[in-house]
N, C-alpha and C positions, 0 to 999 in steps of 0.2 A: 649572540646570549645558546646557549645553551635550550634544544626543545620550541625552539621561536619555528610563528609553522605551527605547530599541532597543537590542535586540537584536544581539551583535556577530555573526560571520559565523564563528567557528570557539568557540563558545557550541553544543558538542556534542549537551550535553544539549536543549539548544532547540529544535536542526534537530532530534534523535529525534523529542520529543517530537510537534512537528509530521507529521514523515512517518510516523507511527501512523496521529495523529487522518484522514488523510490514504484509508484504509487498512477504512475499514471500508461496507457493502452498505447501496448506497444504498436497500433497502426497509424492508429488518429491522435494520441495525448496526449486526450486530455481521461480525467479522474477515473476511475472501478472505480465502482460499484458493488460493495460485498451487501447480496442476499440473503437472506432464513428464507430453506422455505423446506416443506414436507415432504416426502417422495408416497406415492401412490400404501406405502406398506406403512407409516404413520412417521417415520426416523428423520431425520431434521437434518438435511444436509445447506452448507455454504458454495454460497453463488457468489461469480469473479461478473458482475454486468456492465457493455461496453459496448460503445457499435448497435446496440439494437440486437447484440447474439452471446452467448458463456463467452470470455472467456478464457 
């Protein structure tokens, strides 16, 4: 059949699975945590943390 093996763009489960697979640390393989911090000047900053250091 035509299109066999392709995943639909509306397949939410497949998209969530692909998104979750991309959020791994390249050094240890654990999930990366995203944290919002404030700088000294008061601006918000998003930091991706894993292995105890910013990724």
